[in-house]
N, C-alpha and C positions, 0 to 999 in steps of 0.2 A: 869785706876783706878782699883785696886783690894784690897780694904780694907776689913778687917774682923771685925765684931762687934758681941758681945753677944746679944741675943734676948732681954735682959732686958734694953739695952741702950736707951737713948734718946739723940741723938747727931747730930750736924750739919755736913753735908758732903759737903764740897766745891767742885764745879765742874767748870773746865775751859772749856768754849765752844768757839770753833773757827770756823769761816766760811771764806773760801778763805784766810786762814792764819792769819786772824785778830781775836783777842779776842773780844767776844760779851758779854755784860752784860745787855743790854736793850731789852725789848720785848721777853724774854726767858721764856719758860714753860718747865716743866719736866714731864716725864711719867716713872714710875718704874714698870717693868713687870717681871714675871717669865722668866727664861732664854730664852726660845724659843717662847715667845709670842710677837706679834706685839703691838705697843702702840695704845690705843684708848681713854684713859682718860688722860687729861693734867691738871697740876696744876701750878700756877704762881710760879716762882722761889722765894725761901726764900733769903732775903738779910741779910748778917751778916757783918757789916762794909763795906769793899770794895769788898767782895766776894759774889757770888751767889751760890746757891746749893739747897739742900733739907734736911729735917729732917729724920734721921733714927729712926723710932719709930713704934712699932707694927708689924714688919715684922716677918713672920714665918721663921724658919731655912731653909736655902737653898741659892741658887745663884740667884741674882736679877740683871736685866739689867737696865741701866740708858739711857734714850733717852732725847734729848733736841729738842725743836722746836722753831725756831726763826722767828718772824713775821717781815719781811723786804720787804715791797711791792716793786715790784710785786712778789718777791720770798718768799717762806715759807719753808726753808730747815729744814729737820729732821736729827739730828746728833746722831750717836751711840757713847755714852760716856763711854762705858765699863761696868764692872760688880762690884758688891760688894757681900760679903758673910755674912750671918747671921748664927751664931752657936747656 
């Protein structure tokens, strides 16, 4: 994902999360970090119809990294979902 948004936007960003080749929509959390920062704070995925993702709102200009964490006992995989840019 490499979408670009103006900093004034309030917009849903859908994210497709896959684990072992399967699309996952349940028990998913997202963390949005600056480009080279590891995730520490997680938020429940926003659901928009049949899609999951997060809201792009209030981000400073720059490159932001999207992380997903899937709770699937006994595993809890963390997935690098790519970047988005705020101008």
